[in-house]
C-alpha positions in Angstrom: 24.0 9.9 1.4 22.2 12.7 2.9 19.8 12.0 5.8 17.0 13.5 3.3 17.9 10.9 0.7 17.7 7.7 2.8 14.1 8.9 3.9 13.0 9.4 0.9 14.4 5.5 -0.1 12.8 4.0 3.1 9.4 5.9 2.7 7.8 2.7 3.6 9.2 1.8 6.8 9.2 5.2 8.4 5.6 6.7 9.9 2.6 5.4 11.6 1.2 2.3 11.5 -2.1 3.6 10.8 -2.3 5.8 7.4 -3.6 10.0 7.8 -6.8 9.4 5.9 -7.9 6.1 8.4 -7.6 8.7 11.2 -9.8 10.9 9.6 -12.3 7.8 9.5 -11.8 6.8 12.7 -12.7 10.3 13.9 -16.0 9.8 11.7 -16.7 6.7 13.6 -16.1 8.5 16.8 -18.6 11.0 15.9 -21.2 8.7 14.7 -21.0 6.8 18.4 -21.3 10.1 20.0 -24.4 11.1 18.2 -25.6 7.7 18.8 -25.1 8.3 22.7 -26.5 11.7 22.5 -29.8 10.2 20.8 -30.1 7.6 24.1 -30.2 10.6 26.5 -33.2 12.0 28.1 -36.7 10.7 28.4 -36.8 10.8 32.5 -39.1 13.1 34.7 -38.7 15.9 36.8 -40.6 14.4 39.4 -39.3 11.0 40.8 -43.1 10.0 41.9 -44.0 10.3 38.4 -43.2 7.7 35.8 -42.6 9.0 31.9 -43.3 6.8 29.2 -40.6 9.0 27.0 -37.9 6.7 28.1 -39.3 4.1 25.8 -39.4 5.8 22.9 -38.4 4.4 19.3 -35.3 6.9 19.6 -34.1 5.7 22.5 -35.1 1.9 22.3 -34.0 1.2 18.5 -32.6 4.0 16.7 -29.9 5.0 19.1 -28.4 1.5 19.6 -28.3 1.0 16.2 -26.5 4.1 15.2 -23.8 2.9 18.4 -23.7 -0.5 16.7 -23.1 1.0 13.0 -20.2 3.6 14.5 -18.5 0.7 16.4 -18.4 -1.4 13.2 -17.4 1.9 11.2 -14.5 2.2 13.6 -13.4 -1.4 13.3 -13.4 -0.9 9.3 -11.3 1.9 9.6 -8.8 0.6 11.4 -8.8 -2.3 9.5 -8.8 -0.6 6.1 -5.9 -1.1 4.0 -4.8 1.9 2.0 -4.1 1.6 -1.6 -0.6 0.6 -2.9 1.2 3.5 -4.5 2.6 2.2 -8.2 5.7 3.1 -9.1 
């Protein structure tokens, strides 16, 4: 048998542990987490003697942490997702 024929017969045992589609979903989840952290930044004051109430905005206190948690949950789902089996 040629090496190519052996690889075609053992197609399921060779390759990465996570399918290619899952890597794309992991990248999407990473982007969601980064978006959540970007929403958290800001709200500071230029003058250290002046207190700014912007740090307690809805976006920074509620929305951004929810997006980050959703991103992490999406990451876990993307890693654990089992691909559909190929029917022969």
